[in-house]
KETI-703514 format. One record per residue (C-alpha): residue in three letters; chain; z, x, y. Coordinates in steps of 0.1 Angstrom, whole numbers, plus 5000, padded with zeros to 4 digits. Last residue first. Example, Ala and Ser with C-alpha at 12.3 -4.5 7.8 and 13.67 -1.06 7.14 Angstrom:
site residu=SER chaine=A Z=5071 X=5137 Y=4989
site residu=ALA chaine=A Z=5078 X=5123 Y=4955
This chain:
site residu=UNK chaine=A Z=8674 X=4975 Y=5824
site residu=UNK chaine=A Z=8708 X=4991 Y=5820
site residu=UNK chaine=A Z=8696 X=5024 Y=5804
site residu=UNK chaine=A Z=8672 X=5028 Y=5834
site residu=UNK chaine=A Z=8643 X=5052 Y=5824
site residu=UNK chaine=A Z=8617 X=5025 Y=5819
site residu=UNK chaine=A Z=8628 X=5002 Y=5847
site residu=UNK chaine=A Z=8606 X=5018 Y=5873
site residu=UNK chaine=A Z=8575 X=5012 Y=5852
site residu=UNK chaine=A Z=8560 X=5043 Y=5835
site residu=UNK chaine=A Z=8537 X=5068 Y=5853
site residu=UNK chaine=A Z=8506 X=5081 Y=5835
site residu=UNK chaine=A Z=8487 X=5112 Y=5848
site residu=UNK chaine=A Z=8507 X=5137 Y=5828
site residu=UNK chaine=A Z=8530 X=5119 Y=5804
site residu=UNK chaine=A Z=8566 X=5118 Y=5815
site residu=UNK chaine=A Z=8599 X=5127 Y=5797
site residu=UNK chaine=A Z=8632 X=5116 Y=5811
site residu=UNK chaine=A Z=8636 X=5085 Y=5790
site residu=UNK chaine=A Z=8628 X=5102 Y=5757
site residu=UNK chaine=A Z=8657 X=5127 Y=5762
site residu=UNK chaine=A Z=8681 X=5097 Y=5764
site residu=UNK chaine=A Z=8674 X=5083 Y=5730
site residu=UNK chaine=A Z=8695 X=5106 Y=5707
site residu=UNK chaine=A Z=8724 X=5104 Y=5732
site residu=UNK chaine=A Z=8726 X=5066 Y=5728
site residu=UNK chaine=A Z=8723 X=5045 Y=5760
site residu=UNK chaine=A Z=8686 X=5036 Y=5753
site residu=UNK chaine=A Z=8698 X=5021 Y=5720
site residu=UNK chaine=A Z=8723 X=4998 Y=5737
site residu=UNK chaine=A Z=8696 X=4989 Y=5763
site residu=UNK chaine=A Z=8673 X=4979 Y=5735
site residu=UNK chaine=A Z=8698 X=4955 Y=5719
site residu=UNK chaine=A Z=8706 X=4940 Y=5753
site residu=UNK chaine=A Z=8669 X=4936 Y=5761
site residu=UNK chaine=A Z=8662 X=4919 Y=5728
site residu=UNK chaine=A Z=8691 X=4895 Y=5733
site residu=UNK chaine=A Z=8680 X=4888 Y=5769
site residu=UNK chaine=A Z=8644 X=4881 Y=5762
site residu=UNK chaine=A Z=8634 X=4856 Y=5788
site residu=UNK chaine=A Z=8620 X=4883 Y=5811
site residu=UNK chaine=A Z=8616 X=4916 Y=5792
site residu=UNK chaine=A Z=8579 X=4919 Y=5797
site residu=UNK chaine=A Z=8566 X=4948 Y=5776
site residu=UNK chaine=A Z=8532 X=4964 Y=5779
site residu=UNK chaine=A Z=8538 X=4986 Y=5809
site residu=UNK chaine=A Z=8527 X=5018 Y=5792
site residu=UNK chaine=A Z=8562 X=5032 Y=5790
site residu=UNK chaine=A Z=8574 X=4998 Y=5775
site residu=UNK chaine=A Z=8547 X=5000 Y=5748
site residu=UNK chaine=A Z=8559 X=5036 Y=5740
site residu=UNK chaine=A Z=8595 X=5025 Y=5740
site residu=UNK chaine=A Z=8587 X=4994 Y=5719
site residu=UNK chaine=A Z=8573 X=5016 Y=5691
site residu=UNK chaine=A Z=8603 X=5040 Y=5691
site residu=UNK chaine=A Z=8628 X=5011 Y=5694
site residu=UNK chaine=A Z=8613 X=4993 Y=5664
site residu=UNK chaine=A Z=8615 X=5025 Y=5643
site residu=UNK chaine=A Z=8650 X=5034 Y=5654
site residu=UNK chaine=A Z=8663 X=4999 Y=5648
site residu=UNK chaine=A Z=8648 X=4997 Y=5614
site residu=UNK chaine=A Z=8661 X=5031 Y=5606
site residu=UNK chaine=A Z=8696 X=5017 Y=5608
site residu=UNK chaine=A Z=8723 X=5006 Y=5631
site residu=UNK chaine=A Z=8751 X=4987 Y=5614
site residu=UNK chaine=A Z=8758 X=4951 Y=5606
site residu=UNK chaine=A Z=8724 X=4940 Y=5595
site residu=UNK chaine=A Z=8687 X=4948 Y=5597
site residu=UNK chaine=A Z=8680 X=4944 Y=5634
site residu=UNK chaine=A Z=8715 X=4952 Y=5646
site residu=UNK chaine=A Z=8745 X=4929 Y=5653
site residu=UNK chaine=A Z=8731 X=4900 Y=5632
site residu=UNK chaine=A Z=8719 X=4864 Y=5638
site residu=UNK chaine=A Z=8711 X=4863 Y=5675
site residu=UNK chaine=A Z=8699 X=4899 Y=5672
site residu=UNK chaine=A Z=8673 X=4888 Y=5646
site residu=UNK chaine=A Z=8661 X=4859 Y=5666
site residu=UNK chaine=A Z=8657 X=4879 Y=5698
site residu=UNK chaine=A Z=8638 X=4906 Y=5679
site residu=UNK chaine=A Z=8615 X=4878 Y=5667
site residu=UNK chaine=A Z=8609 X=4866 Y=5702
site residu=UNK chaine=A Z=8603 X=4902 Y=5712
site residu=UNK chaine=A Z=8576 X=4903 Y=5686
site residu=UNK chaine=A Z=8559 X=4873 Y=5701
site residu=UNK chaine=A Z=8561 X=4889 Y=5735
site residu=UNK chaine=A Z=8544 X=4920 Y=5722
site residu=UNK chaine=A Z=8516 X=4896 Y=5710
site residu=UNK chaine=A Z=8513 X=4881 Y=5745
site residu=UNK chaine=A Z=8512 X=4917 Y=5760
site residu=UNK chaine=A Z=8484 X=4927 Y=5736
site residu=UNK chaine=A Z=8463 X=4896 Y=5744
site residu=UNK chaine=A Z=8467 X=4902 Y=5782
site residu=UNK chaine=A Z=8458 X=4938 Y=5777
site residu=UNK chaine=A Z=8426 X=4930 Y=5758
site residu=UNK chaine=A Z=8416 X=4905 Y=5785
site residu=UNK chaine=A Z=8422 X=4931 Y=5812
site residu=UNK chaine=A Z=8401 X=4958 Y=5795
site residu=UNK chaine=A Z=8414 X=4990 Y=5810
site residu=UNK chaine=A Z=8394 X=5009 Y=5836
site residu=UNK chaine=A Z=8372 X=5037 Y=5824
site residu=UNK chaine=A Z=8377 X=5074 Y=5829
site residu=UNK chaine=A Z=8366 X=5081 Y=5793
site residu=UNK chaine=A Z=8393 X=5107 Y=5785
site residu=UNK chaine=A Z=8425 X=5103 Y=5805
site residu=UNK chaine=A Z=8423 X=5067 Y=5817
site residu=UNK chaine=A Z=8405 X=5053 Y=5787
site residu=UNK chaine=A Z=8428 X=5071 Y=5763
site residu=UNK chaine=A Z=8461 X=5062 Y=5780
site residu=UNK chaine=A Z=8463 X=5026 Y=5792
site residu=UNK chaine=A Z=8436 X=5009 Y=5772
site residu=UNK chaine=A Z=8437 X=5029 Y=5739
site residu=UNK chaine=A Z=8474 X=5036 Y=5740
site residu=UNK chaine=A Z=8480 X=4999 Y=5747
site residu=UNK chaine=A Z=8458 X=4989 Y=5718
site residu=UNK chaine=A Z=8477 X=5013 Y=5695
site residu=UNK chaine=A Z=8511 X=5001 Y=5706
site residu=UNK chaine=A Z=8506 X=4964 Y=5703
site residu=UNK chaine=A Z=8487 X=4950 Y=5673
site residu=UNK chaine=A Z=8483 X=4981 Y=5651
site residu=UNK chaine=A Z=8517 X=4996 Y=5660
site residu=UNK chaine=A Z=8535 X=4963 Y=5658
site residu=UNK chaine=A Z=8519 X=4955 Y=5624
site residu=UNK chaine=A Z=8522 X=4989 Y=5607
site residu=UNK chaine=A Z=8552 X=5009 Y=5619
site residu=UNK chaine=A Z=8569 X=4978 Y=5633
site residu=UNK chaine=A Z=8566 X=4956 Y=5602
site residu=UNK chaine=A Z=8569 X=4986 Y=5578
site residu=UNK chaine=A Z=8603 X=4996 Y=5593
site residu=UNK chaine=A Z=8613 X=4960 Y=5592
site residu=UNK chaine=A Z=8606 X=4957 Y=5555
site residu=UNK chaine=A Z=8623 X=4991 Y=5548
site residu=UNK chaine=A Z=8655 X=4979 Y=5565
site residu=UNK chaine=A Z=8654 X=4946 Y=5546
site residu=UNK chaine=A Z=8650 X=4964 Y=5513
site residu=UNK chaine=A Z=8680 X=4986 Y=5522
site residu=UNK chaine=A Z=8700 X=4954 Y=5530
site residu=UNK chaine=A Z=8691 X=4938 Y=5496
site residu=UNK chaine=A Z=8700 X=4970 Y=5477
site residu=UNK chaine=A Z=8734 X=4970 Y=5495
site residu=UNK chaine=A Z=8741 X=4992 Y=5525
site residu=UNK chaine=A Z=8722 X=5022 Y=5538
site residu=UNK chaine=A Z=8689 X=5034 Y=5550
site residu=UNK chaine=A Z=8700 X=5051 Y=5583
site residu=UNK chaine=A Z=8729 X=5071 Y=5570
site residu=UNK chaine=A Z=8747 X=5088 Y=5600
site residu=UNK chaine=A Z=8757 X=5121 Y=5583
site residu=UNK chaine=A Z=8749 X=5126 Y=5546
site residu=UNK chaine=A Z=8719 X=5148 Y=5552
site residu=UNK chaine=A Z=8696 X=5156 Y=5523
site residu=UNK chaine=A Z=8685 X=5123 Y=5509
site residu=UNK chaine=A Z=8684 X=5104 Y=5541
site residu=UNK chaine=A Z=8667 X=5135 Y=5557
site residu=UNK chaine=A Z=8639 X=5134 Y=5532
site residu=UNK chaine=A Z=8635 X=5096 Y=5535
site residu=UNK chaine=A Z=8631 X=5099 Y=5572
site residu=UNK chaine=A Z=8604 X=5126 Y=5568
site residu=UNK chaine=A Z=8585 X=5105 Y=5543
site residu=UNK chaine=A Z=8586 X=5075 Y=5568
site residu=UNK chaine=A Z=8575 X=5097 Y=5597
site residu=UNK chaine=A Z=8545 X=5112 Y=5578
site residu=UNK chaine=A Z=8544 X=5149 Y=5570
site residu=UNK chaine=A Z=8570 X=5175 Y=5560
site residu=UNK chaine=A Z=8561 X=5211 Y=5557
site residu=UNK chaine=A Z=8587 X=5234 Y=5542
site residu=UNK chaine=A Z=8583 X=5272 Y=5536
site residu=UNK chaine=A Z=8622 X=5274 Y=5537
site residu=UNK chaine=A Z=8624 X=5299 Y=5565
site residu=UNK chaine=A Z=8593 X=5285 Y=5581
site residu=UNK chaine=A Z=8607 X=5250 Y=5586
site residu=UNK chaine=A Z=8581 X=5225 Y=5596
site residu=UNK chaine=A Z=8580 X=5188 Y=5607
site residu=UNK chaine=A Z=8547 X=5171 Y=5613
site residu=UNK chaine=A Z=8545 X=5141 Y=5635
site residu=UNK chaine=A Z=8517 X=5136 Y=5643
site residu=UNK chaine=A Z=8484 X=5131 Y=5628
site residu=UNK chaine=A Z=8455 X=5155 Y=5621
site residu=UNK chaine=A Z=8448 X=5141 Y=5586
site residu=UNK chaine=A Z=8445 X=5176 Y=5573
site residu=UNK chaine=A Z=8482 X=5182 Y=5582
site residu=UNK chaine=A Z=8495 X=5217 Y=5584
site residu=UNK chaine=A Z=8461 X=5234 Y=5581
site residu=UNK chaine=A Z=8448 X=5208 Y=5606
site residu=UNK chaine=A Z=8474 X=5220 Y=5631
site residu=UNK chaine=A Z=8462 X=5256 Y=5629
site residu=UNK chaine=A Z=8426 X=5245 Y=5631
site residu=UNK chaine=A Z=8432 X=5225 Y=5663
site residu=UNK chaine=A Z=8419 X=5190 Y=5662
site residu=UNK chaine=A Z=8421 X=5186 Y=5700
site residu=UNK chaine=A Z=8424 X=5148 Y=5694
site residu=UNK chaine=A Z=8458 X=5154 Y=5678
site residu=UNK chaine=A Z=8474 X=5167 Y=5710
site residu=UNK chaine=A Z=8503 X=5187 Y=5697
site residu=UNK chaine=A Z=8533 X=5197 Y=5718
site residu=UNK chaine=A Z=8558 X=5218 Y=5698
site residu=UNK chaine=A Z=8594 X=5208 Y=5697
site residu=UNK chaine=A Z=8624 X=5227 Y=5685
site residu=UNK chaine=A Z=8649 X=5212 Y=5661
site residu=UNK chaine=A Z=8687 X=5207 Y=5655
site residu=UNK chaine=A Z=8698 X=5180 Y=5631
site residu=UNK chaine=A Z=8727 X=5159 Y=5644
site residu=UNK chaine=A Z=8719 X=5129 Y=5622
site residu=UNK chaine=A Z=8714 X=5106 Y=5652
site residu=UNK chaine=A Z=8692 X=5132 Y=5670
site residu=UNK chaine=A Z=8671 X=5138 Y=5639
site residu=UNK chaine=A Z=8665 X=5101 Y=5635
site residu=UNK chaine=A Z=8657 X=5096 Y=5672
site residu=UNK chaine=A Z=8632 X=5125 Y=5671
site residu=UNK chaine=A Z=8617 X=5112 Y=5639
site residu=UNK chaine=A Z=8611 X=5078 Y=5655
site residu=UNK chaine=A Z=8597 X=5094 Y=5686
site residu=UNK chaine=A Z=8571 X=5113 Y=5666
site residu=UNK chaine=A Z=8561 X=5080 Y=5650
site residu=UNK chaine=A Z=8558 X=5064 Y=5684
site residu=UNK chaine=A Z=8533 X=5090 Y=5696
site residu=UNK chaine=A Z=8536 X=5090 Y=5733
site residu=UNK chaine=A Z=8551 X=5125 Y=5736
site residu=UNK chaine=A Z=8529 X=5141 Y=5709
site residu=UNK chaine=A Z=8547 X=5160 Y=5681
site residu=UNK chaine=A Z=8549 X=5191 Y=5660
site residu=UNK chaine=A Z=8586 X=5192 Y=5652
site residu=UNK chaine=A Z=8600 X=5226 Y=5645
site residu=UNK chaine=A Z=8631 X=5229 Y=5623
site residu=UNK chaine=A Z=8654 X=5258 Y=5627
C-alpha cells in the first residue's frame, strides 16, 4: 500500500490525491506539517516539501507532484492523464506548469501566507492590499479558464487530463481560503463543478483545516 505524506492545504498534495483517485490507486495518508521539519520527514525529502509518496514493500520514495504523476502515467494504464497527440501532451504539460508555477506563486502561496500562516503562527491580520491584489490575479486566471472552456471541453482538449487536476487542486486551495470570486465566470464554475462532482474530488470537500473555515459554497458540488 502506498502512503502519501501530505498537508491538507498543499495544492501539490491535492493534485496527487486526485490523480491516484482517478487511477484507482489505493493509498493511506499521513499528515505532515512541513514547517515542523521532522527528522523522519527530512530523511524522505531533504527539501521538506509535500507531497512524498512511499511504498515500503518496494523501497520506493517518490518526490515532487509532477514526478509522481509521470511515474503513474508510465505504470498505470487506467485513466491516462497525459494523453493524446504529441501536441496535446505538450499542451497538458504547459498548463500543468502554468498552474503549478505561476498560479501557485501569484495566488495560492500569497493566500496561504495571508490567510493561514499569519493566522496560525504570527497571529497577525492579513494584509488587505495584498489580498485584493491576489484576488484580482485569481480573477485573471479564471478569465483564462473561461476562454479555454469556451473553446474545448476540458482545459487541454477533449478529455480530462492532468492539466484539469492540477488547476483544480490549486483553485481548490484558493477557494477554501476565500480567494476565488466565481461571479461572472460561468464557464470556469461549470468546469470546476464537474470536477468537484467526481469521486476523486469529493474527499477534499469534506476536510477542514483547524482554525480556518472555508466559504459556504466550498463543499457544494453545484456552487
